[in-house]
N, C-alpha and C positions, 0 to 999 in steps of 0.2 A: 503493499500500499503505500503510493506516496501522500504525504500529508501535504496539507498544504499551513501557510501561514493566516487566521483568522483577520484578516485587512492588514493595519501597521504594526499588532504588535506580534508579539515574542509568541504566540501561544498555536499549537500547529496541531489543526484537525483534520480529519479525513476529508476525503472531497464529496464523500454524502455524506449527509444527516440523518437519523432515521429518527424518523417522526411519528410519535406516538399516540398522536389523535384516535388512531382505532382501538388503542387497551381499555376496555371496559367496554363501547360500546360494540361493537363489531368485532372485538376478536379477545378470546376469555384471557386468566391472571393467568391461567398453566400456560397457553398460548402466546403471551405476549414474551413471560418470561424466555422462553422458549426462544426467541424472535432476537432477544435482547443479547442470549449467549451467543448466539450465532452471529450476529451481526458484530462481538468480540473476537472471535474465532475468527472473523474475517478481517479485521484491524478496522473496523471502522469505530473511533471513539468519539463519537460526540450524537449527542444524544437532544433531543425537544421536544419541548410538552409544555402546559401553561396549565396555571391555578381552574381555571374552572373546564380543561376537557377531561373529559368525562361524561356517563348517562347521570351524573350528579357534581354538581362543580366537585372538586379538590380529586374524583374516584382515579383520575390517571396516575396521577401523582402518586397517590397513595400505593399502585400495581407497583409503580419505581422503587418505591422506598420499602416494598415486600423484598424486592429483588437486589437491593444494596444492601437489606440487611443481611439477606444469606450468605453474607462475605465470599471468598475467594477474589478479594480484589478486586471486586465489579465499581465499587462507588471509585477507586483508585486509580481505574483505568477509563475512566468517566469523565468527557468533557460536558459538565449539563450544563444544559439551557431550560430557563420555564421564564414565563410572562406571569403581569398582569395588567389589572385595566378592570375586565368586568367584574363586576359586582358578584359578591357570593354571597350578599343577601339582602334584604329588603330593606336594612335600616342604613339611615345617612353613615358615610364613611365607608364606606364597603366597596366601592370600587373606586378607579379615576387615580387619579395619580398627586393626590395631599400627602405631604408628610404625614398623616396619621394614616392613612390606608399604605402606605409602601411600606410604614415602621412594622404594620398589623399582617398584610399581605406574606411581607418577606417571611418573619418567623413562622407563620401557618404553613407556608409550601415547606420551609425547614423540617418543620416537623413534620407534615403526609410523606415526605421524601426520606425522611431519617439519614440526615445529614446535617452538617455543622456549615455546609458552606454549601455556595452557586456559582458555578464557574460563569456564568452568563445572563442577568438579568436583564431581561427585555421587558420594556416598554410595552401594549400588544397595541396602541393604539394614541394618536395623540390628544393630550388633556388640553383643551380651548381655555379652559379657565381655576388653573394652575399655573403660577408664573415659575420661569425654569431657576431662577434663582431657591425656592423652595424646592421645587424637585431634587437638584444636584444638594443642594445640602444635607436632603433626606439619604439620596444615596450614599455620598461622604459618610455618613455618619456609620453606616450598613458597610462601607467598605473600611475603616480603621475599624469597628467591630469583630473583623474578620468575613463576615457572613455572606458577600459577595466579591466578587475577582474584576469582574468588566459590568459595563449596563451596554445595552444595546436599545435598539427601538425595532416598533414592526409597523409597517404601512404609517410612513412617515413621508410627506411631499419632500420635495428637493428644501425648501426653501424652512420647513420644520427640522432637516437638519441642519442645516447653516446656520439657522435661529439656535440648537442645541447648541451644538458647538463653538459660537460664540459666547454662550454666557457661560460653556464649562471654561473656554479659557481667561476669560474675566476671574475666575473663580482659582485659577492653576490646577482646573483639573483635566485627566483625563476625557472626559467624555464618551461620546458614543464612540466604537469600535464594529459596529454593525450593524446592518440594517437588513429587514425580515420583510421583502415581500411581494407581491404578487408577479412572477413573471416566468412566459413561457412563450411560447412561437405565436401562440393567439394574440397573447395580450403582454406587448412590447412598451406599452406607455410611462411604465419609468424610464426610458432610455431615453424621455421630453429632456430631465431635470434631475430627476432622483439619482441612478447610475455616475452622471456627472457630477451631482451634491459629493456621492460617497468617494467616489475616482479622486476630488478635491480630499476630502479630508479622512482617507483614509480609511473608511468603514469597507470591510468586507461583508457583502452581498452575500444571503442567504434566501434562494427564491422559494416561496411556496405556493403549491399547485402549478408542478411542473409540467404535469402531460392535462393541463386544464379540464380537472375532472373527469378524465378519462378520454376527452377529445383525441387525445395525443397517442394513444397506447393502443394500438390496433383495434381501435371502436367495430371498422367497418366489416375487416376480418371476423371478428368473434360474433358481430349477427351475422355474417353470411353461415357462419361456423352451426350457429349455436347454442356458442358459449356465453354464459352468464358472467358479469363481472365487467361491468364495463366503467368502473367507481360512477362521479355522481353524475356522468355522462348521461343527459334525457334526450329525449326521441325528438324535442325541437331543436333540440342542440344540436342534434348528429344531422337531420334534415337543415340547416340555415347553412349546415359547413360540409354536407355531404361531397360536392365539388371538388373543392381543397384539401377535403383528407382524400377521396380518392386515389388524386393523383400525389398526396403526401404519402400514402403507404405503400402508392407503385413504384415511390423512388426508393424507400427504404426497402424494398423486398430485391431491388434491382443492384445496389450498392449488397443487400447480403445481413441487412441489420434489424431489430425489430424494431417498430415506430417507436415505443416506448424508451429505448437505448438512445435511439437517436437525436429525441427530445430531447433528454438529460445531457448526454454530453454535446450538445449544440451551445446548453446554460454554461459545461465548461470553457468556452471558449470565450464568452462575454466578459467586457472588459468587467473589474471589481468583483466579480462572483467568484466564491470562493469556496460554495456546495451549495445544490440544491436539495430540498427536503425528500426524502423516497419515503412513503406512510402506507407500509407491506403488513396486511393482513393476517399471512402466514408466511411460513419460513422459503418458501419456494417463491410466492413473492420478493422477498430480500433477495435469495439465488439471482433471480432472471435482473436483478439491477448491480450483483455487485462487479461483470465486467465492463460496466460503463467507462469509470477512469480510465481503463485502456481502449475502447475507441478513439481515432482518430478521423476525424473530416476532414478529407481533403480540401480544394480550393472550391473546386467543381461542385460540392454536394453542398456545399456552405453557399455556394453563389444561388445554383437553385432553389435553395432553403429560402431564404433573400428573396427571391422571385417568387415563388409562395407567401410568404409569408411575413412584407414588408412592413421596414419600421415607421414610425410613426411621424416621419415626417419625410420630405422629397428625396428618392436618390441621388446621392454626390451632395445631400445638404447636412447637415449640421444640427445635433440638438439645440435647443432654446439658447440664443435667442434666433437664430438662425431660419428655424423650423417654422417658426411664424413671424419673423420681420426681415433682414437681413443681417 
């Protein structure tokens, strides 16, 4: 496994992130533990979760916590990322990014995860009502207490990243080291401003939904074969994109690669991207993704993918402001 640095940090992580959103709702605890063991055996060390994941908020973190508690160096071998923001209850201050919720949410996650520190603590969404000096002070306290090592964001706009980094610099803090964004061949909006901001500030980008909810996972071939398991791809999404997906799957067949693997391999060629998130429900799905870091897409294939799934700005142009100005 060729490990990568997470953005500008010295932290080394695997080129694929094990996403755990399915653990609990769609994958049993026993199978979840087996998948995590298999991920370690394959060299994956970067695991992502969130405090709200699960049939009930907190369930998925608890599944990870019991796996860590089973010993065998599981926690020590894992770069653990979790998130806060969404409400964990109906009472005031049980969500968002107030200093009070940051403190309480971190302590609650640590308890559920059965660990004394979180490697990457991510803000799941921008909080438009809490000032950055309050957020960074609360994060600084957690870091001084040894409860978190790095801070990251998720679903931020480019200007949110810039504002966060400016506020952190004014306080003499490291600030954000990563941004977790919706990013795939079919959704490239982050290339306008988020990726340039991440590159400028040295953030590692962690794409979520890299297969566009299953649309890029060979959904048409599965449809023809009567195979279940299209991810979250729905009939409307398939019909709306049938023409481009037909061409895409034909291209993948031509180069001898599975559509899901091509979509993931493409992300690993993108600027600022550290590692996309895979969310296997089974060990088989995990194993099918493990060869992705070894896939090399040649220039001709990349050009054809660019034609099928163009960037959100004119060909030959640049991201903002040239994308919509000059």
